[in-house]
A tleap script that builds the chain and sets N, CA, C and O, in Angstrom:
source leaprc.protein.ff14SB
mol = sequence {
  NLEU ALA ARG ARG ASP PHE VAL LYS ALA GLU
  GLU PHE ALA ASN GLN CYS LEU ASP ILE ALA
  THR ARG THR ASN SER ASN LYS TYR LEU VAL
  LYS GLY ARG ARG LEU ARG GLY GLU ILE ALA
  LEU ALA ARG ARG GLN TRP ALA GLU ALA GLN
  HIE ALA PHE GLY GLN ALA LEU ALA ILE ALA
  GLN ALA ILE ARG ASN PRO THR GLN LEU TRP
  LYS SER HIE VAL ALA LEU ALA ARG LEU TYR
  THR ASP THR LYS ASP PRO GLU LEU ALA ARG
  ALA ALA LEU GLN SER ALA ARG GLU VAL ILE
  GLU GLN MET LYS ALA THR VAL GLN ASN PRO
  ALA LEU ARG ALA SER LEU GLU ARG ALA PRO
  MET ILE ARG GLU ILE TYR GLU LEU SER PRO
  CARG
}
set mol.1.N position { 31.116 -228.981 23.789 }
set mol.1.CA position { 32.014 -227.212 24.525 }
set mol.1.C position { 32.552 -228.227 25.514 }
set mol.1.O position { 33.669 -228.742 25.462 }
set mol.2.N position { 31.507 -228.473 26.525 }
set mol.2.CA position { 32.316 -229.462 27.381 }
set mol.2.C position { 33.612 -230.285 27.092 }
set mol.2.O position { 34.544 -230.389 27.889 }
set mol.3.N position { 33.566 -230.751 26.085 }
set mol.3.CA position { 34.368 -231.853 25.691 }
set mol.3.C position { 35.397 -231.068 25.123 }
set mol.3.O position { 36.510 -231.576 24.989 }
set mol.4.N position { 35.150 -229.691 24.707 }
set mol.4.CA position { 36.300 -228.972 23.926 }
set mol.4.C position { 36.101 -229.301 22.591 }
set mol.4.O position { 37.135 -229.567 21.979 }
set mol.5.N position { 34.954 -229.362 21.906 }
set mol.5.CA position { 35.393 -229.999 20.667 }
set mol.5.C position { 34.436 -228.771 20.002 }
set mol.5.O position { 33.210 -228.724 19.907 }
set mol.6.N position { 35.215 -228.033 19.680 }
set mol.6.CA position { 34.607 -226.594 19.774 }
set mol.6.C position { 34.100 -226.861 17.506 }
set mol.6.O position { 33.380 -226.037 16.942 }
set mol.7.N position { 34.479 -227.647 17.026 }
set mol.7.CA position { 33.793 -227.706 16.029 }
set mol.7.C position { 32.628 -228.049 15.969 }
set mol.7.O position { 31.859 -227.582 15.129 }
set mol.8.N position { 32.257 -229.002 16.922 }
set mol.8.CA position { 31.457 -229.724 17.064 }
set mol.8.C position { 30.072 -228.245 17.501 }
set mol.8.O position { 29.011 -227.995 16.929 }
set mol.9.N position { 30.673 -227.626 18.604 }
set mol.9.CA position { 30.110 -226.893 19.368 }
set mol.9.C position { 29.614 -225.867 18.506 }
set mol.9.O position { 28.475 -225.481 18.768 }
set mol.10.N position { 30.150 -225.378 17.620 }
set mol.10.CA position { 30.045 -224.463 16.910 }
set mol.10.C position { 28.515 -225.184 15.450 }
set mol.10.O position { 27.447 -224.714 15.058 }
set mol.11.N position { 29.067 -226.081 15.230 }
set mol.11.CA position { 28.013 -226.838 14.413 }
set mol.11.C position { 26.408 -226.550 15.268 }
set mol.11.O position { 25.410 -226.084 14.717 }
set mol.12.N position { 26.478 -226.839 16.279 }
set mol.12.CA position { 25.272 -226.685 16.771 }
set mol.12.C position { 24.862 -225.368 16.834 }
set mol.12.O position { 23.892 -224.999 16.173 }
set mol.13.N position { 25.578 -224.491 17.662 }
set mol.13.CA position { 25.150 -222.987 17.425 }
set mol.13.C position { 25.011 -223.080 16.236 }
set mol.13.O position { 23.927 -223.661 16.179 }
set mol.14.N position { 25.362 -222.909 15.120 }
set mol.14.CA position { 24.652 -222.827 13.668 }
set mol.14.C position { 23.263 -223.429 13.137 }
set mol.14.O position { 22.356 -222.837 12.552 }
set mol.15.N position { 23.353 -224.713 13.493 }
set mol.15.CA position { 22.223 -225.017 13.467 }
set mol.15.C position { 20.927 -224.438 14.594 }
set mol.15.O position { 19.786 -224.270 14.164 }
set mol.16.N position { 21.277 -224.176 16.032 }
set mol.16.CA position { 20.424 -223.181 16.659 }
set mol.16.C position { 20.105 -222.172 16.186 }
set mol.16.O position { 18.947 -221.759 16.258 }
set mol.17.N position { 21.231 -221.428 15.485 }
set mol.17.CA position { 20.988 -220.051 14.644 }
set mol.17.C position { 20.167 -219.862 13.537 }
set mol.17.O position { 19.455 -218.878 13.335 }
set mol.18.N position { 20.332 -221.133 12.616 }
set mol.18.CA position { 19.705 -221.450 11.672 }
set mol.18.C position { 18.103 -221.589 11.795 }
set mol.18.O position { 17.364 -220.900 11.093 }
set mol.19.N position { 17.655 -222.443 12.650 }
set mol.19.CA position { 16.415 -222.960 12.631 }
set mol.19.C position { 15.753 -222.010 14.013 }
set mol.19.O position { 14.539 -222.075 14.203 }
set mol.20.N position { 16.271 -221.494 14.565 }
set mol.20.CA position { 16.285 -220.352 14.652 }
set mol.20.C position { 15.632 -219.041 14.072 }
set mol.20.O position { 14.707 -218.419 14.594 }
set mol.21.N position { 16.175 -218.784 13.090 }
set mol.21.CA position { 16.192 -217.740 12.307 }
set mol.21.C position { 14.937 -217.970 11.742 }
set mol.21.O position { 14.037 -217.158 11.958 }
set mol.22.N position { 14.701 -219.181 10.892 }
set mol.22.CA position { 13.775 -219.415 10.047 }
set mol.22.C position { 12.329 -220.024 10.808 }
set mol.22.O position { 11.414 -220.539 10.164 }
set mol.23.N position { 12.329 -219.874 12.126 }
set mol.23.CA position { 11.335 -220.256 12.523 }
set mol.23.C position { 10.745 -219.005 13.696 }
set mol.23.O position { 9.815 -219.206 14.476 }
set mol.24.N position { 11.593 -217.612 13.581 }
set mol.24.CA position { 11.617 -216.433 14.288 }
set mol.24.C position { 11.550 -216.749 15.993 }
set mol.24.O position { 10.909 -216.205 16.893 }
set mol.25.N position { 12.389 -217.734 15.985 }
set mol.25.CA position { 12.302 -217.894 17.584 }
set mol.25.C position { 13.811 -217.335 18.141 }
set mol.25.O position { 14.985 -217.697 18.063 }
set mol.26.N position { 12.977 -216.141 18.797 }
set mol.26.CA position { 14.027 -215.214 19.787 }
set mol.26.C position { 14.990 -215.859 20.931 }
set mol.26.O position { 16.217 -215.936 20.997 }
set mol.27.N position { 13.983 -216.278 21.780 }
set mol.27.CA position { 14.674 -217.046 22.615 }
set mol.27.C position { 16.010 -217.640 22.225 }
set mol.27.O position { 17.091 -217.302 22.708 }
set mol.28.N position { 15.805 -218.617 21.244 }
set mol.28.CA position { 16.626 -219.732 20.641 }
set mol.28.C position { 17.535 -218.865 20.068 }
set mol.28.O position { 18.634 -219.412 20.165 }
set mol.29.N position { 17.679 -217.453 19.347 }
set mol.29.CA position { 18.739 -216.946 19.016 }
set mol.29.C position { 19.455 -216.485 20.055 }
set mol.29.O position { 20.672 -216.465 19.869 }
set mol.30.N position { 18.973 -216.027 21.315 }
set mol.30.CA position { 19.656 -215.550 22.360 }
set mol.30.C position { 20.768 -216.677 22.549 }
set mol.30.O position { 21.959 -216.423 22.364 }
set mol.31.N position { 20.258 -218.077 22.971 }
set mol.31.CA position { 20.578 -219.267 23.206 }
set mol.31.C position { 21.970 -219.380 22.482 }
set mol.31.O position { 23.097 -219.635 22.909 }
set mol.32.N position { 21.436 -219.072 21.124 }
set mol.32.CA position { 22.617 -219.579 19.850 }
set mol.32.C position { 23.795 -218.908 19.955 }
set mol.32.O position { 24.921 -219.310 19.658 }
set mol.33.N position { 23.310 -217.391 20.595 }
set mol.33.CA position { 24.508 -216.316 20.736 }
set mol.33.C position { 25.333 -216.746 21.553 }
set mol.33.O position { 26.553 -216.854 21.431 }
set mol.34.N position { 24.702 -216.986 22.363 }
set mol.34.CA position { 25.187 -217.109 23.882 }
set mol.34.C position { 26.510 -218.074 23.386 }
set mol.34.O position { 27.736 -217.976 23.430 }
set mol.35.N position { 25.464 -219.108 22.867 }
set mol.35.CA position { 26.486 -220.321 22.882 }
set mol.35.C position { 27.839 -220.016 21.899 }
set mol.35.O position { 28.895 -220.630 22.053 }
set mol.36.N position { 27.666 -219.107 21.003 }
set mol.36.CA position { 29.077 -219.132 20.302 }
set mol.36.C position { 29.971 -217.626 21.063 }
set mol.36.O position { 31.119 -217.316 20.744 }
set mol.37.N position { 29.291 -217.017 21.885 }
set mol.37.CA position { 30.336 -216.780 22.645 }
set mol.37.C position { 30.480 -217.506 23.722 }
set mol.37.O position { 30.718 -216.618 24.540 }
set mol.38.N position { 30.506 -218.491 24.308 }
set mol.38.CA position { 30.931 -219.484 25.249 }
set mol.38.C position { 32.012 -220.125 24.307 }
set mol.38.O position { 33.033 -220.561 24.838 }
set mol.39.N position { 31.903 -220.187 23.345 }
set mol.39.CA position { 32.541 -220.948 22.534 }
set mol.39.C position { 33.827 -219.902 22.320 }
set mol.39.O position { 34.932 -220.437 22.401 }
set mol.40.N position { 33.807 -218.925 22.140 }
set mol.40.CA position { 34.619 -217.631 21.642 }
set mol.40.C position { 35.299 -217.953 23.160 }
set mol.40.O position { 36.505 -218.189 23.232 }
set mol.41.N position { 34.580 -217.946 24.174 }
set mol.41.CA position { 35.392 -217.174 26.017 }
set mol.41.C position { 36.257 -218.652 25.693 }
set mol.41.O position { 37.454 -218.401 25.556 }
set mol.42.N position { 35.964 -219.999 25.552 }
set mol.42.CA position { 37.101 -221.396 25.810 }
set mol.42.C position { 37.882 -220.988 24.858 }
set mol.42.O position { 38.871 -221.721 24.852 }
set mol.43.N position { 37.954 -220.085 23.940 }
set mol.43.CA position { 39.200 -220.324 22.713 }
set mol.43.C position { 40.036 -219.083 23.579 }
set mol.43.O position { 41.231 -218.840 23.408 }
set mol.44.N position { 39.310 -218.496 24.361 }
set mol.44.CA position { 40.218 -217.182 24.863 }
set mol.44.C position { 40.107 -216.036 23.484 }
set mol.44.O position { 41.153 -215.440 23.224 }
set mol.45.N position { 38.901 -215.737 22.634 }
set mol.45.CA position { 38.847 -215.164 21.951 }
set mol.45.C position { 38.046 -214.000 22.675 }
set mol.45.O position { 36.891 -214.219 23.041 }
set mol.46.N position { 38.286 -213.504 22.761 }
set mol.46.CA position { 37.576 -211.649 23.771 }
set mol.46.C position { 37.075 -211.305 23.239 }
set mol.46.O position { 35.886 -211.261 23.552 }
set mol.47.N position { 37.459 -210.801 22.074 }
set mol.47.CA position { 36.409 -209.633 21.349 }
set mol.47.C position { 35.065 -210.555 20.570 }
set mol.47.O position { 33.986 -210.039 20.280 }
set mol.48.N position { 35.393 -211.878 20.346 }
set mol.48.CA position { 33.987 -212.478 19.709 }
set mol.48.C position { 33.114 -212.592 20.809 }
set mol.48.O position { 31.921 -212.287 20.802 }
set mol.49.N position { 33.850 -213.108 21.886 }
set mol.49.CA position { 33.100 -213.297 23.223 }
set mol.49.C position { 32.077 -212.258 23.531 }
set mol.49.O position { 30.909 -212.336 23.911 }
set mol.50.N position { 33.122 -210.945 23.165 }
set mol.50.CA position { 32.009 -209.888 24.014 }
set mol.50.C position { 30.901 -209.624 22.638 }
set mol.50.O position { 29.814 -209.120 22.920 }
set mol.51.N position { 31.159 -209.933 21.318 }
set mol.51.CA position { 30.281 -209.532 20.640 }
set mol.51.C position { 28.999 -210.456 20.915 }
set mol.51.O position { 27.921 -209.992 21.286 }
set mol.52.N position { 29.256 -211.904 20.675 }
set mol.52.CA position { 28.217 -212.437 20.745 }
set mol.52.C position { 27.788 -212.087 21.853 }
set mol.52.O position { 26.683 -211.545 21.848 }
set mol.53.N position { 28.413 -212.248 23.026 }
set mol.53.CA position { 27.321 -211.998 24.286 }
set mol.53.C position { 26.667 -210.631 24.313 }
set mol.53.O position { 25.750 -210.512 25.126 }
set mol.54.N position { 26.943 -209.684 23.643 }
set mol.54.CA position { 26.249 -208.618 23.624 }
set mol.54.C position { 25.379 -208.454 22.465 }
set mol.54.O position { 24.860 -207.381 22.157 }
set mol.55.N position { 25.259 -209.363 21.942 }
set mol.55.CA position { 23.766 -209.552 20.727 }
set mol.55.C position { 22.828 -210.831 21.634 }
set mol.55.O position { 21.756 -211.302 21.255 }
set mol.56.N position { 23.283 -211.058 22.404 }
set mol.56.CA position { 22.557 -212.482 23.103 }
set mol.56.C position { 21.888 -211.325 23.822 }
set mol.56.O position { 20.668 -211.178 23.748 }
set mol.57.N position { 22.643 -210.522 24.499 }
set mol.57.CA position { 21.577 -209.943 25.811 }
set mol.57.C position { 21.044 -208.754 24.927 }
set mol.57.O position { 20.013 -208.373 25.482 }
set mol.58.N position { 21.293 -207.944 23.728 }
set mol.58.CA position { 20.405 -207.342 23.114 }
set mol.58.C position { 19.205 -207.799 22.680 }
set mol.58.O position { 18.161 -207.159 22.560 }
set mol.59.N position { 19.395 -208.839 22.472 }
set mol.59.CA position { 17.772 -209.881 22.232 }
set mol.59.C position { 16.839 -210.190 23.533 }
set mol.59.O position { 15.618 -210.042 23.561 }
set mol.60.N position { 17.461 -210.537 24.347 }
set mol.60.CA position { 16.923 -210.676 25.707 }
set mol.60.C position { 16.046 -209.530 25.926 }
set mol.60.O position { 14.868 -209.310 26.206 }
set mol.61.N position { 16.958 -208.991 25.716 }
set mol.61.CA position { 16.336 -207.266 26.873 }
set mol.61.C position { 15.250 -206.974 25.741 }
set mol.61.O position { 14.323 -206.311 26.207 }
set mol.62.N position { 15.093 -207.283 24.364 }
set mol.62.CA position { 14.162 -206.697 23.418 }
set mol.62.C position { 13.406 -207.605 23.593 }
set mol.62.O position { 12.377 -207.211 23.044 }
set mol.63.N position { 13.196 -208.669 24.034 }
set mol.63.CA position { 11.683 -209.618 23.746 }
set mol.63.C position { 11.235 -209.865 25.484 }
set mol.63.O position { 10.232 -210.503 25.802 }
set mol.64.N position { 12.240 -209.193 26.547 }
set mol.64.CA position { 11.944 -209.317 27.802 }
set mol.64.C position { 11.830 -210.736 28.033 }
set mol.64.O position { 10.795 -211.365 28.251 }
set mol.65.N position { 13.292 -211.270 27.945 }
set mol.65.CA position { 13.240 -213.128 28.375 }
set mol.65.C position { 13.559 -212.875 29.252 }
set mol.65.O position { 14.432 -212.083 28.897 }
set mol.66.N position { 13.619 -212.876 30.829 }
set mol.66.CA position { 13.963 -212.948 32.020 }
set mol.66.C position { 15.101 -213.871 32.161 }
set mol.66.O position { 16.190 -213.453 32.556 }
set mol.67.N position { 14.859 -215.394 31.789 }
set mol.67.CA position { 15.183 -216.120 32.042 }
set mol.67.C position { 16.989 -215.772 31.373 }
set mol.67.O position { 17.990 -215.361 31.961 }
set mol.68.N position { 16.764 -216.152 29.986 }
set mol.68.CA position { 17.547 -215.347 29.035 }
set mol.68.C position { 18.598 -214.301 29.425 }
set mol.68.O position { 19.765 -214.192 29.049 }
set mol.69.N position { 18.018 -213.704 30.111 }
set mol.69.CA position { 18.630 -211.868 30.479 }
set mol.69.C position { 19.449 -212.299 31.126 }
set mol.69.O position { 20.590 -212.226 30.670 }
set mol.70.N position { 19.203 -213.089 32.788 }
set mol.70.CA position { 19.899 -212.968 33.634 }
set mol.70.C position { 21.197 -214.438 32.998 }
set mol.70.O position { 22.296 -214.548 33.542 }
set mol.71.N position { 20.808 -215.269 31.975 }
set mol.71.CA position { 21.860 -215.659 31.695 }
set mol.71.C position { 22.900 -215.124 30.679 }
set mol.71.O position { 23.732 -215.945 30.293 }
set mol.72.N position { 22.945 -214.298 30.358 }
set mol.72.CA position { 23.368 -213.479 29.036 }
set mol.72.C position { 24.261 -212.621 30.301 }
set mol.72.O position { 25.484 -212.621 30.441 }
set mol.73.N position { 23.391 -212.017 31.023 }
set mol.73.CA position { 24.791 -211.232 32.198 }
set mol.73.C position { 25.683 -212.269 32.821 }
set mol.73.O position { 26.890 -212.045 32.908 }
set mol.74.N position { 25.101 -213.511 33.305 }
set mol.74.CA position { 25.668 -214.345 34.045 }
set mol.74.C position { 27.276 -214.370 33.004 }
set mol.74.O position { 28.402 -214.135 33.441 }
set mol.75.N position { 26.948 -214.687 31.730 }
set mol.75.CA position { 28.000 -215.026 30.941 }
set mol.75.C position { 28.896 -213.784 30.386 }
set mol.75.O position { 30.027 -213.930 29.922 }
set mol.76.N position { 28.307 -212.706 30.490 }
set mol.76.CA position { 29.254 -211.254 30.433 }
set mol.76.C position { 30.366 -211.261 31.578 }
set mol.76.O position { 31.579 -211.053 31.619 }
set mol.77.N position { 29.281 -211.631 32.563 }
set mol.77.CA position { 30.122 -211.759 34.002 }
set mol.77.C position { 31.765 -212.467 33.643 }
set mol.77.O position { 32.877 -211.981 33.847 }
set mol.78.N position { 31.331 -213.908 32.985 }
set mol.78.CA position { 32.431 -214.605 33.330 }
set mol.78.C position { 33.479 -214.537 32.226 }
set mol.78.O position { 34.493 -215.234 32.268 }
set mol.79.N position { 33.270 -213.861 31.441 }
set mol.79.CA position { 34.215 -213.008 30.140 }
set mol.79.C position { 34.967 -212.095 30.830 }
set mol.79.O position { 36.185 -212.230 30.712 }
set mol.80.N position { 34.460 -210.963 31.702 }
set mol.80.CA position { 35.065 -209.862 32.068 }
set mol.80.C position { 35.649 -210.196 33.214 }
set mol.80.O position { 36.531 -209.400 33.536 }
set mol.81.N position { 35.395 -211.551 34.341 }
set mol.81.CA position { 36.130 -212.161 34.743 }
set mol.81.C position { 37.442 -212.887 34.419 }
set mol.81.O position { 38.443 -212.924 35.134 }
set mol.82.N position { 37.246 -213.526 33.076 }
set mol.82.CA position { 38.311 -214.226 32.404 }
set mol.82.C position { 39.321 -212.926 31.758 }
set mol.82.O position { 40.502 -213.004 31.422 }
set mol.83.N position { 38.623 -212.012 31.730 }
set mol.83.CA position { 39.462 -210.662 31.052 }
set mol.83.C position { 40.280 -209.724 31.875 }
set mol.83.O position { 40.798 -208.705 31.418 }
set mol.84.N position { 40.409 -210.302 33.676 }
set mol.84.CA position { 40.848 -209.216 34.565 }
set mol.84.C position { 39.837 -208.145 34.806 }
set mol.84.O position { 40.120 -207.162 35.490 }
set mol.85.N position { 38.652 -208.313 34.253 }
set mol.85.CA position { 37.576 -206.938 34.599 }
set mol.85.C position { 36.971 -206.725 36.098 }
set mol.85.O position { 36.000 -206.032 35.795 }
set mol.86.N position { 36.919 -206.829 37.159 }
set mol.86.CA position { 36.001 -207.316 38.148 }
set mol.86.C position { 35.281 -206.079 38.340 }
set mol.86.O position { 34.403 -206.221 39.190 }
set mol.87.N position { 35.349 -204.759 37.787 }
set mol.87.CA position { 34.294 -203.903 38.192 }
set mol.87.C position { 33.105 -204.060 37.128 }
set mol.87.O position { 31.923 -203.998 37.468 }
set mol.88.N position { 33.478 -204.243 35.969 }
set mol.88.CA position { 32.624 -204.854 35.370 }
set mol.88.C position { 31.756 -206.271 35.274 }
set mol.88.O position { 30.587 -206.298 34.888 }
set mol.89.N position { 32.453 -207.351 35.655 }
set mol.89.CA position { 32.210 -208.428 35.831 }
set mol.89.C position { 31.006 -208.607 37.412 }
set mol.89.O position { 30.152 -209.458 37.662 }
set mol.90.N position { 31.563 -207.152 38.335 }
set mol.90.CA position { 30.292 -207.359 39.540 }
set mol.90.C position { 28.989 -206.416 38.973 }
set mol.90.O position { 27.984 -206.376 39.683 }
set mol.91.N position { 29.010 -205.755 37.853 }
set mol.91.CA position { 28.279 -205.100 37.428 }
set mol.91.C position { 27.254 -206.066 36.426 }
set mol.91.O position { 26.040 -206.047 36.221 }
set mol.92.N position { 28.103 -206.703 36.042 }
set mol.92.CA position { 27.289 -207.848 35.447 }
set mol.92.C position { 26.436 -208.860 35.977 }
set mol.92.O position { 25.322 -209.114 35.518 }
set mol.93.N position { 27.054 -209.532 37.110 }
set mol.93.CA position { 26.488 -210.186 37.979 }
set mol.93.C position { 25.314 -209.018 38.607 }
set mol.93.O position { 24.182 -209.338 38.244 }
set mol.94.N position { 25.327 -208.316 39.079 }
set mol.94.CA position { 24.300 -207.578 40.044 }
set mol.94.C position { 23.033 -207.212 39.323 }
set mol.94.O position { 21.917 -207.132 39.836 }
set mol.95.N position { 23.488 -206.908 37.526 }
set mol.95.CA position { 22.409 -206.883 36.618 }
set mol.95.C position { 21.257 -208.083 36.628 }
set mol.95.O position { 20.029 -208.073 36.714 }
set mol.96.N position { 22.380 -209.242 36.479 }
set mol.96.CA position { 21.920 -210.643 36.747 }
set mol.96.C position { 21.331 -210.929 38.063 }
set mol.96.O position { 20.550 -211.878 38.121 }
set mol.97.N position { 21.531 -210.395 38.908 }
set mol.97.CA position { 20.957 -210.411 40.363 }
set mol.97.C position { 19.378 -210.032 40.499 }
set mol.97.O position { 18.468 -210.557 41.139 }
set mol.98.N position { 19.444 -208.593 39.396 }
set mol.98.CA position { 18.147 -207.493 39.573 }
set mol.98.C position { 17.228 -208.355 38.688 }
set mol.98.O position { 16.074 -208.612 39.030 }
set mol.99.N position { 17.641 -208.686 37.820 }
set mol.99.CA position { 16.389 -209.440 36.742 }
set mol.99.C position { 15.910 -211.115 37.565 }
set mol.99.O position { 14.989 -211.798 37.116 }
set mol.100.N position { 16.670 -211.492 38.689 }
set mol.100.CA position { 16.138 -212.338 39.056 }
set mol.100.C position { 15.252 -211.897 40.217 }
set mol.100.O position { 14.141 -212.409 40.358 }
set mol.101.N position { 15.686 -211.006 41.015 }
set mol.101.CA position { 14.929 -210.663 42.068 }
set mol.101.C position { 13.556 -209.924 41.785 }
set mol.101.O position { 12.696 -209.627 42.615 }
set mol.102.N position { 13.549 -209.627 40.000 }
set mol.102.CA position { 12.013 -209.223 39.883 }
set mol.102.C position { 11.299 -210.447 39.409 }
set mol.102.O position { 10.084 -210.636 39.479 }
set mol.103.N position { 12.351 -211.393 38.834 }
set mol.103.CA position { 11.163 -213.028 38.532 }
set mol.103.C position { 10.670 -213.326 39.659 }
set mol.103.O position { 9.462 -213.555 39.714 }
set mol.104.N position { 11.656 -213.415 41.105 }
set mol.104.CA position { 11.133 -213.505 42.367 }
set mol.104.C position { 9.717 -212.916 42.895 }
set mol.104.O position { 8.697 -213.431 43.354 }
set mol.105.N position { 10.140 -211.591 42.610 }
set mol.105.CA position { 8.517 -210.732 43.161 }
set mol.105.C position { 7.494 -211.189 41.946 }
set mol.105.O position { 6.358 -210.833 42.260 }
set mol.106.N position { 7.504 -211.616 41.125 }
set mol.106.CA position { 6.282 -211.936 40.242 }
set mol.106.C position { 5.890 -213.585 40.296 }
set mol.106.O position { 5.056 -213.989 39.485 }
set mol.107.N position { 6.501 -214.539 41.262 }
set mol.107.CA position { 6.259 -215.896 41.839 }
set mol.107.C position { 5.421 -215.930 42.786 }
set mol.107.O position { 5.849 -215.406 43.815 }
set mol.108.N position { 4.070 -216.471 42.864 }
set mol.108.CA position { 3.165 -216.353 43.976 }
set mol.108.C position { 2.894 -217.565 44.894 }
set mol.108.O position { 2.330 -217.750 45.972 }
set mol.109.N position { 3.681 -218.451 43.795 }
set mol.109.CA position { 3.772 -219.900 44.568 }
set mol.109.C position { 4.608 -220.151 45.717 }
set mol.109.O position { 5.507 -220.887 45.310 }
set mol.110.N position { 4.760 -219.929 46.874 }
set mol.110.CA position { 5.684 -219.780 47.472 }
set mol.110.C position { 6.924 -221.196 47.437 }
set mol.110.O position { 8.132 -221.070 47.639 }
set mol.111.N position { 6.264 -222.361 47.155 }
set mol.111.CA position { 7.355 -223.840 46.666 }
set mol.111.C position { 7.700 -223.451 45.384 }
set mol.111.O position { 8.362 -224.441 45.072 }
set mol.112.N position { 7.736 -222.682 44.351 }
set mol.112.CA position { 8.134 -222.313 42.993 }
set mol.112.C position { 9.191 -221.309 43.776 }
set mol.112.O position { 10.385 -221.540 43.966 }
set mol.113.N position { 8.594 -220.367 44.102 }
set mol.113.CA position { 9.754 -219.393 44.671 }
set mol.113.C position { 11.110 -219.972 45.381 }
set mol.113.O position { 12.179 -219.369 45.291 }
set mol.114.N position { 10.997 -220.886 45.913 }
set mol.114.CA position { 11.856 -221.432 46.962 }
set mol.114.C position { 12.795 -222.065 46.231 }
set mol.114.O position { 14.022 -222.000 46.305 }
set mol.115.N position { 11.868 -222.882 45.290 }
set mol.115.CA position { 12.369 -224.036 44.454 }
set mol.115.C position { 13.795 -223.044 43.580 }
set mol.115.O position { 14.966 -223.424 43.628 }
set mol.116.N position { 13.302 -221.675 42.783 }
set mol.116.CA position { 14.390 -220.606 42.471 }
set mol.116.C position { 15.315 -220.697 42.927 }
set mol.116.O position { 16.365 -221.175 42.498 }
set mol.117.N position { 14.945 -220.032 44.332 }
set mol.117.CA position { 15.928 -219.544 45.498 }
set mol.117.C position { 17.113 -220.582 45.967 }
set mol.117.O position { 18.122 -220.364 46.638 }
set mol.118.N position { 16.661 -221.698 45.416 }
set mol.118.CA position { 17.569 -223.196 45.855 }
set mol.118.C position { 18.353 -223.887 44.592 }
set mol.118.O position { 19.050 -224.898 44.673 }
set mol.119.N position { 18.112 -223.189 43.507 }
set mol.119.CA position { 18.911 -223.380 42.238 }
set mol.119.C position { 20.269 -223.087 41.920 }
set mol.119.O position { 20.530 -221.907 41.687 }
set mol.120.N position { 21.512 -224.233 41.846 }
set mol.120.CA position { 22.457 -223.348 42.463 }
set mol.120.C position { 23.230 -222.269 41.676 }
set mol.120.O position { 24.086 -221.552 42.194 }
set mol.121.N position { 22.757 -222.198 40.028 }
set mol.121.CA position { 23.005 -220.952 39.625 }
set mol.121.C position { 22.614 -220.066 40.131 }
set mol.121.O position { 23.501 -219.248 40.375 }
set mol.122.N position { 21.183 -219.651 40.591 }
set mol.122.CA position { 20.896 -218.957 41.254 }
set mol.122.C position { 21.640 -218.324 42.638 }
set mol.122.O position { 22.041 -217.184 42.873 }
set mol.123.N position { 21.647 -219.535 43.433 }
set mol.123.CA position { 22.589 -219.250 44.481 }
set mol.123.C position { 24.082 -218.836 44.549 }
set mol.123.O position { 24.509 -218.084 45.425 }
set mol.124.N position { 25.074 -219.532 43.279 }
set mol.124.CA position { 26.167 -218.862 43.065 }
set mol.124.C position { 26.349 -217.266 42.418 }
set mol.124.O position { 27.386 -216.605 42.359 }
set mol.125.N position { 24.979 -216.897 41.963 }
set mol.125.CA position { 24.942 -215.340 41.571 }
set mol.125.C position { 24.376 -214.996 42.832 }
set mol.125.O position { 24.786 -213.837 42.886 }
set mol.126.N position { 23.776 -215.149 43.814 }
set mol.126.CA position { 23.328 -214.551 45.123 }
set mol.126.C position { 25.073 -214.304 45.713 }
set mol.126.O position { 25.398 -213.157 46.019 }
set mol.127.N position { 26.107 -215.445 45.832 }
set mol.127.CA position { 27.037 -215.636 46.269 }
set mol.127.C position { 28.213 -214.379 46.045 }
set mol.127.O position { 29.091 -213.861 46.736 }
set mol.128.N position { 27.646 -214.211 44.575 }
set mol.128.CA position { 29.076 -213.728 43.927 }
set mol.128.C position { 28.815 -212.118 43.878 }
set mol.128.O position { 29.696 -211.276 44.055 }
set mol.129.N position { 27.057 -211.770 43.528 }
set mol.129.CA position { 27.172 -210.214 43.221 }
set mol.129.C position { 26.917 -209.500 44.621 }
set mol.129.O position { 26.535 -210.047 45.656 }
set mol.130.N position { 27.213 -208.162 44.419 }
set mol.130.CA position { 27.230 -207.703 45.639 }
set mol.130.C position { 25.786 -207.000 46.034 }
set mol.130.O position { 25.107 -206.735 45.042 }
set mol.131.N position { 25.176 -206.640 47.352 }
set mol.131.CA position { 23.794 -206.573 47.653 }
set mol.131.C position { 23.477 -204.960 47.073 }
set mol.131.O position { 22.342 -204.488 47.150 }
savepdb mol mol.pdb
quit
């Protein structure tokens, strides 16, 4: 996807989804759906991106996987930013931030919590999302 080789990226997404379906690995179903959304986003296929990200988010919510949940919210925020919907983008980033706050609250080890707070993606979410 980074090389804009959409055919190869779709092959990887399909492989991921096939294996995840056969092994009943919901976390990788989320990742595969989100990758499909990222491909559609890069192609500016807004409806397809929204559908794939929505599927990823629904699965992440169902399995209660915080990392996949906040990453799916961030993916939706990028979609809403690209489609010029700043209110929905802010709401998605706020949702990601809330998930991260819940994660931080459960981390007992101060070094691990500090590491989480220093992660570049986490810092970016905090910079972009309202309090």
